[in-house]
N, C-alpha and C positions, 0 to 999 in steps of 0.2 A: 526499469530506471536505470541506466550505467553511470555509476560513477565515474569522473574523470580525474583523475590523478596525477600526480605529479612524484617521482621519487629522490628526496636530496641525501645529500651526505654532509652531515657536519665533521671535520676533524678536530681532535682531541687529545689532551695529552694526557697520563696516566693521572697527574694529578688534579686536572681537570675536568674528569670523567663525569664524574656523579653531578657537577652544575651543570654540566652541558647537558646531560639527560635532563633533568630540573628545567633548565631554560625551552629546551625543545619542547616538555611537555608546558610548560607556560605560556608559552608560544603559537604552537599550532593543535589542530585538533589532529592526531595522529589516526589517519584509517588503517582498518584493520587491528589496531591495537598493540604494534607490536614498534621495538627499535632493535634490529638488529646490532650488535656493538661487533664490530673487526677488529682485530690486531694486526698489525704490522706486523709480518714473521722476521724481521730484517731488525727493526727498530722497536723495541717489546713494549716499549713507552708510549708509542704513537696508536691512536684508534681512530677508527670512522664506525659514526653512528648513523647509519641508513634509516630511511623510513619515509613513508606516502604521505603526501598530503592530500587533500581533496582540492581540486580546480572549480572553480576559480579562487586563486589564495586570497582571502582576505585582509591577509596581516601585512601590512604596509612596507616592510621590509624585512628582508629573510637576516637570519641567525649571522654573524660574524663567522667565517671561517667555512662557510657550508657554500656546495652547489648543487647545482641541477646533473643529475643523471641518469644514465640508462643502464637496464640490464640486458644480458644474456644467459637466460636461466637452464641452457642443457650443460653451461663451463661455470655457472655460478662468476661473470664475467662482469664488474661495473665497469663504465666509460663515459666519458664526455665526447660529444658530437669533433671535437677537434680532434681528441686522441684515438677515435675511430678512423680519422684522414689520414691520422700519420699512420696506421696499422695499415690501411689500405697499403699508401704510397710504400711501407716498408715491404709488404709482398709482393708488390706488383711493381716492380722495378722504376719505383719514385714515380708513377704515374696515378694521377688520382682519378680511377673509375667508380662512380656513386654506381654501377652493377655488377661489382667483383666481387667473387664472393669468398667470406673471409675464413682463414682457418683459423678457429677459436682454438684451437685443442693446447696452443704454444700459452694462451690466458687463462689456464683454467683455476679458481678461487685465487684472482688479483685485480687490483683496483687500476684501471688505464686512465692518465692524464697527463698534460702536455707542462713544460715548465720552459726557459728558454733556448733548453739546451735540444727539445724534441720530445718524445714520447719517456713516459715513467711508468715502468711498468713496478708494482707495489704487491707482492706475495701477501697473501693476507687467508686468516684462519678467523673461524666466526668464537669470540670469546664469551659470550652470552646474547640471551634475548631478553630485552626490558617489555615487560606487558604494559599498557598504560591505560589511564581510563579508568 
């Protein structure tokens, strides 16, 4: 039987990182027993906790500052669907073509999100792997 999972990312500041990890452990059953803590390479007090939960998620609400993300394993790129659309348009002359083959190399070891200004590319490095359960 295959377990269906969802990859989540919870944003944290350095001063609240331990509390964020505790909150993740208290709220979710983390699949594979690992929380990957990434650090923003530009702003060293910003962290991203990434982890898988089993679907369907039985928790009523997500933890604050948490988003659903996807991962491109070959380049270790984490991204939202909205940011994926922005990358396609950026690389394809502002045309959103769902069949377009993305060049992922420029986004190696990054998190891609969007804000009111458009695509935001955040360079990351692995800070630690927290074992759960």
